[in-house]
N, C-alpha and C positions, 0 to 999 in steps of 0.2 A: 559547515552547514549544521551539523549536529554533533554534540559531544555528550557521551554518557560517562558519568564519573562514579566509580565504586558503587554500582547499583546492587542492592540486596533486597530480596523479597522472600518472606517465609509465610507458609500456610500451615497453621496449627503446629508450629514447631518444625515443619519440614522446610528446608532451605531450597526454594525453587531457583533462585538466582543468587550467586555468591560473588560479591566484590567484582562485578562485571563492568569493564570500561571499554569505550569504543569511540573513535572519531570518524565521521563521514566527510569525505571531501565533496565539495560542490561539483555538479556536472558529471558524476561518476556512478557506477553501479557497485553497491556493496551487498554481498549475499551472506546470510546467517544460516549455517547448516549444522546438522547434528541429529541424533536419534530422537524419536518421540520421547517427550518428557525431559528434554535437555534444558528447557527454559526459554526457548526461542520466542514463542508466542507471549510468554509472560513479559519479556523485554518489550515486545511490540505494544502490549497493553499498557505498560507503564509509560512508555514514550508518548502514547496518544491519550493518556489520561483515564483509561478505563480501569486501571488499577493504581493504587497508591503504593509507592515504594516503602519498604521498611527502613531503608537507609540509602543515601546517595543523592545524586542530582542529575538532571537532564537539561542541557542548554541547547536551544535552537537559535542559530544566528547570534550566539553569545548571550542570550537572555534565558534565565532559568524558567522552565515551564513545568517544573515538578509541582504537583498538587493542583494544577489548573484544570478546569472542566474540559471534557473532550471537544465541545463545540467551540470553545475559545481557542483551543490548540489548532483546530481546523481553520479558524479564521486567521491565525498567525501564518498559515501556509503549509500545514502538514495534512495530507489526505491519505487514507488507507483503504485497502480491501480486507475482507474477512474470509476465513475458510468457508463459513456458511453464508456467503454472498450477500445476504441482507437486501435483496431487491424487493420492490413492490410488484408482486407477481401479477396482480390484476390491472396494473397500469402498462401503458405501451412503453417501448424502449425510449422514445423521445421524452415521454413524461418522466421516466425515471431519471434521465440525464438532467432535465430541467430542475428536478428537486435538489440536484447537487450544486446548483448555482448559488453563490454567496450573496448576502445582503440584497435580496430582492425586496420590492415593496411589500409583497404579500407576507413577509416575516413580521411586519408591524401592522397590527389590525386596523388602527385608525387610518394610517396612510393607505393601506390597501383599500378600505372602503371609499376613501376620497379620490384615489387616483388610478386604481387598477382598471385596465381595459385590455381585452385581447388584441386590440388594435394600437395599443400604446407603443411608443418607440422602444421602451425597455423590454416589453414582452416580445416584440418582433426580433429585437437583438438577441434575447435569450434563446429564442427558437433557432435562429441561425447558428448561434454558437453550439447549441446542442446537436444540430445536424452536422456541424464540422467535426465534433468529437466522434459521432457515430461513423462518419466517413473515414476518419483516421483509423478506427478499429474495424473497418470493413463491414459495418452494419447499416449502411445508408439505406439499403433496400428492406431493412427490417424495422425501420423507425416507427411504423404504425402497428407492429405486432406486439401482442401482450408478452410481457417478460416470461410468463409461464409457458408460452408456446415456443420459445427459443430452445435450441439444443443446449446442453450443459456447457459446451465450449463457448457458444455465443453468449450465454449468461456470464461466463467469466470475462469475456470481452466487454460486455455491457457494464459490469461492475467497475472495470478500469475506466470506462468512459465517464461513469458517474463521478469517480474521483477526480478525473481531469477537469470536469465541469467547475470544480471549486478553484481551479487555476492555482494549484499548490506549487510551492518551491521544492518540497520533498514529497515524493510518492512512495508509500510503503505498501508492498504487495505480499500478502500472506498466501503462499503456495499457488502462484498464478497459473501453473501448468499441471497441477495435480489432477489426475483423472480425466484429462482431455486427450483427444486423438492427435497423432503425430502432425497432421497438417495444421491443427490449431496451435500446437506448440510452436511451429515455425512462424505462424502469424503473430503470436504474442512476442516471440523473439524479435521479429521485424519491427513491431510497435515499440519495444523497449529501445531498439537502436535509433528509431526516429525521435523518441523522447529525449535521448541523450544528445542528439543533434540539435534539439531545441533547448539545450542547456538545463534540462530537468535533472534532479538528483534522485536516485532510486535506491531504496533499501528493501531487500526482499528475503523472504524465507522460502526455501524450496528443497525438496528431497531428490529431484531429478538432477543428479550430479553432472550429467553431460550438458544439460541446459545451463546449469550454474557455471560450469567451466567456459562455456561459449560467451556468456553475456557479462561476466563479472570482471571488474577491475581489482576488487579486493574480496577475499573469502575469509570469513570468521567462523571457526568451528567451536561449538559448545558441547559440553557433556556434563550431566549432573549439575547444572547450574553454573558451571565454570567455563571461562574462555580458555581453551587448551591450545589453540593455534590461530594464527592470523597471517595472511600474506596474499600474494597473487595466485592465480589459478595454477601456476607451475608448482606451488607448494603442495597443492592437493594431488596433482598428477604425479609428483615425485615422492609421495608418501603412501606406500601400500598399507602401512599401519593405520593411518587415518581412514583410508578407504575401507579397509576391512572392519575396523572397530566401530566406525560411526556412520557409514553410509551403506552398509550391506542390507 
């Protein structure tokens, strides 16, 4: 699904990512873990086009996407969340999800002026799909609530729903359970399990090691821009050194 080859990124001479390589298998969960400043989000930002690599390549479904604009990468089938959620706080939950839909008539001004109608088949279909994603995330009763009025955990769920609205092949989640209550962690875990049943591929960054061990097929450990370990959850469980040095 995704291959990262010898990725490097420097900021003012500081090496944030050094010769980092990774392969993601389709239909599985891969977690990227490590201390703050390890380079995890930098990898995410390069994969999704928000940063340019100093060196290396990124292939999505065997096609290089390095140097491509973020919106073009999204249209190829990669969608992501951010630590700072990036919701439209003054719009309702369903309106936020609608904005995640790809290739809508409204994206082309002339076509929008000529064809858009709230009663159009396209608009009705998009509304129904948005409601489906909200229902999947347990937010169906919040569809008409403003995003700013949702709890932080509900906003996390809404950000995932917005990503799913783009119908991605690869979903990248940046700290999906950070700062949320235990019951919301369980909800997000259930959603990830359902997405895997739907044959989605998930790549996530997370500091909650218990959550990572429960949901992941593969765990990759970074420190100081380098990949220092990779394997199944048993690798992490069986390595007190990794737990103490990188996850404390």
